[in-house]
C-alpha positions as CSV (number, residue, x, y, z in Angstrom):
1,M,107.0,82.4,122.0
2,L,107.6,79.3,123.9
3,G,104.8,76.4,124.0
4,M,103.4,77.8,120.6
5,A,103.6,75.7,117.5
6,E,105.2,77.1,114.7
7,P,102.6,77.6,111.6
8,Q,103.1,74.9,109.0
9,A,104.4,76.3,105.7
10,R,102.1,75.5,102.7
11,P,103.6,73.3,100.0
12,E,104.9,75.0,97.0
13,G,101.9,76.1,94.7
14,W,99.2,78.7,94.2
15,Y,96.4,79.4,96.3
16,A,93.2,81.5,96.3
17,E,92.3,82.8,99.8
18,V,88.7,83.6,99.9
19,E,87.3,85.9,102.6
20,T,83.4,85.6,103.1
21,S,81.1,86.8,105.5
22,L,81.0,83.8,107.3
23,G,84.7,83.3,107.7
24,A,87.6,82.7,105.4
25,F,88.9,79.5,103.6
26,T,91.7,78.9,101.3
27,I,91.6,76.9,98.0
28,R,95.0,75.3,96.6
29,L,94.7,75.7,93.0
30,L,95.4,73.0,90.5
31,P,97.0,74.5,87.4
32,E,98.9,71.6,86.5
33,Q,95.8,69.8,85.8
34,A,93.3,72.4,84.8
35,P,95.4,75.1,83.3
36,Q,92.8,77.2,81.5
37,T,90.1,76.9,84.3
38,V,92.7,78.2,86.9
39,A,93.8,80.8,84.6
40,H,90.4,82.3,84.1
41,F,89.7,82.1,87.8
42,V,92.7,84.0,88.6
43,A,92.2,86.5,85.9
44,Y,88.6,87.2,87.2
45,A,89.7,87.2,90.9
46,T,92.4,89.7,90.4
47,G,90.4,92.0,87.8
48,R,92.6,91.2,84.7
49,M,89.4,89.8,83.0
50,E,87.0,92.1,81.3
51,F,83.3,91.5,81.8
52,I,79.9,93.3,81.2
53,D,78.1,94.4,84.2
54,P,74.7,92.5,83.6
55,F,72.7,95.6,85.4
56,T,74.2,98.4,83.5
57,G,75.7,97.0,80.3
58,D,79.1,98.8,81.1
59,K,82.3,96.9,80.4
60,K,84.4,96.5,83.8
61,K,87.9,95.3,84.5
62,V,87.7,94.9,88.4
63,P,88.1,91.9,90.8
64,Y,85.0,90.1,89.8
65,Y,84.1,87.9,92.8
66,D,84.5,90.8,95.5
67,G,81.0,91.4,96.8
68,L,79.2,88.5,94.9
69,K,76.5,86.4,97.0
70,V,76.7,82.7,97.1
71,H,73.6,82.1,95.3
72,K,72.6,78.6,95.8
73,T,73.4,75.8,98.3
74,A,72.7,72.0,98.2
75,F,72.2,71.4,102.0
76,A,75.2,69.8,103.5
77,R,76.6,68.9,100.1
78,R,77.8,72.2,98.2
79,F,77.4,75.8,97.4
80,E,77.7,77.8,94.1
81,A,79.0,81.5,93.6
82,G,80.2,83.6,90.6
83,D,77.0,85.1,89.3
84,P,76.6,89.0,89.8
85,T,72.8,88.5,89.5
86,A,72.7,85.7,92.1
87,T,70.3,83.7,89.9
88,G,72.9,81.2,88.5
89,H,72.1,82.5,84.9
90,G,74.0,85.8,84.9
91,M,77.5,84.9,84.7
92,P,79.7,86.1,81.8
93,P,79.3,84.0,78.4
94,V,83.0,82.9,78.7
95,W,83.9,79.1,78.7
96,V,86.8,76.9,79.2
97,P,87.7,73.3,77.7
98,S,87.2,70.1,79.4
99,E,90.2,69.6,81.9
100,P,89.8,66.1,83.6
101,G,92.3,64.8,85.8
102,P,93.0,62.7,88.8
103,N,92.2,65.1,91.4
104,N,88.3,65.1,90.7
105,F,85.0,65.0,92.7
106,S,85.5,61.5,94.0
107,R,86.5,63.0,97.3
108,P,85.2,65.9,99.3
109,Y,86.4,69.7,99.7
110,R,86.9,70.1,95.9
111,V,86.4,73.1,93.9
112,G,84.9,73.1,90.2
113,M,83.5,75.1,87.5
114,T,79.8,74.7,86.9
115,S,78.4,73.2,83.5
116,A,76.1,75.3,81.8
117,S,73.4,74.4,78.9
118,M,75.0,72.5,75.9
119,K,77.6,71.0,78.1
120,R,79.6,74.3,78.1
121,I,81.9,74.7,81.3
122,S,81.6,78.0,82.7
123,A,84.9,80.1,83.3
124,A,83.5,82.1,86.1
125,L,80.7,80.1,88.0
126,F,82.1,77.8,90.6
127,F,81.0,75.4,93.2
128,V,82.6,74.1,96.2
129,S,81.7,70.6,97.5
130,I,82.1,69.2,100.9
131,V,81.1,65.6,100.2
132,A,82.1,63.3,97.3
133,E,80.5,64.1,93.9
134,P,81.9,61.5,91.7
135,A,78.8,62.3,89.1
136,Y,80.6,65.5,88.6
137,N,83.8,63.8,87.2
138,T,82.4,64.3,83.7
139,G,81.3,67.7,82.6
140,H,82.8,69.9,85.4
141,N,86.6,70.8,85.7
142,C,88.0,70.3,89.2
143,F,90.4,73.1,89.7
144,G,91.2,73.3,93.4
145,E,90.7,71.7,96.7
146,I,89.9,73.3,100.0
147,V,92.9,73.1,102.2
148,E,92.1,75.6,105.0
149,G,88.8,76.7,106.5
150,R,86.8,73.7,105.9
151,D,84.6,74.5,108.8
152,V,83.9,77.7,106.9
153,V,82.8,76.0,104.0
154,E,80.7,73.5,105.9
155,R,79.0,76.6,107.6
156,I,77.9,78.0,104.3
157,C,76.5,74.6,103.1
158,L,74.2,74.5,106.1
159,V,72.8,77.9,105.9
160,K,68.8,78.1,105.7
161,T,67.5,78.6,102.2
162,D,64.5,79.2,100.4
163,G,62.8,76.7,97.9
164,R,65.3,77.5,95.2
165,G,68.3,76.8,97.5
166,A,69.0,80.4,97.7
167,P,70.3,81.5,101.3
168,L,67.6,83.4,103.4
169,E,70.6,85.6,104.9
170,P,73.0,86.6,102.2
171,V,76.6,85.0,102.3
172,I,78.8,87.4,100.7
173,I,82.2,86.8,99.1
174,R,84.1,89.9,100.3
175,H,87.4,89.3,98.7
176,V,89.4,86.9,96.9
177,V,93.5,87.2,97.0
178,I,95.6,84.9,94.9
179,V,99.0,84.1,96.5
180,K,101.8,81.7,96.1
181,S,104.0,79.4,98.3
182,G,107.5,78.8,97.0
183,N,108.4,79.2,93.5
184,P,105.7,77.5,91.5
185,K,105.5,77.7,87.8
186,P,103.7,80.8,86.6
187,I,99.9,80.5,85.9
188,A,99.1,80.5,82.3
189,E,97.1,83.3,80.5
190,P,93.7,82.6,79.8
191,V,93.1,81.9,76.1
192,P,89.6,82.4,74.6
193,Y,87.7,79.1,73.9
194,E,84.4,78.6,72.0
195,P,82.9,75.0,72.7
196,P,81.7,73.3,69.7
197,V,77.8,73.6,69.3
198,P,76.1,70.1,69.6
199,V,74.7,68.6,66.5
200,L,71.0,67.6,66.8
201,G,70.5,64.2,65.0
202,L,67.4,63.4,63.5
203,S,65.9,59.8,63.5
204,P,65.7,58.1,60.0
205,D,61.8,58.4,60.2
206,A,61.7,62.2,61.2
207,K,59.9,64.4,58.8
208,P,61.4,67.6,57.7
């Protein structure tokens, strides 16, 4: 139609289109930087990664993120999702190795995996930041950046919450679709990873 701008084509690569109850946003995935983090995220999003339902104990192999709540927001900074129990403690006990790179949290609108106890990096629980979070450059894998719908991400980060940071009105991830632009390299298959258990050292004066 005359007078209307042609939509810009996305740069070649892999993208996650995320539909939420407050609108949609798009993540440009970074498999060249965080191959196993992206591999696990995509496998969970597309239903290829088996997980155990924390409520029934049943094994499931369905799109993991569809229907989950945003369980925590840090006002005007970031939000977290990926836990079926909406507590931040009910994600699958699956981990990915540390995958640092130049695309990190020193810039806003980044997507990363949450670091759990004993410095283990979750393969399912993710967060989206709308401000620079350079303190997260160690201990968290940056596996994407928000390239469309930044206003939606900001809206989610500004919802009213209770004292624990949980939204008072549920914010739901309705659906995640993985798409590609051009002909990028295939995404790697997820490889099981067991992080080393930290060794607690004792001082020379400590008694057994």
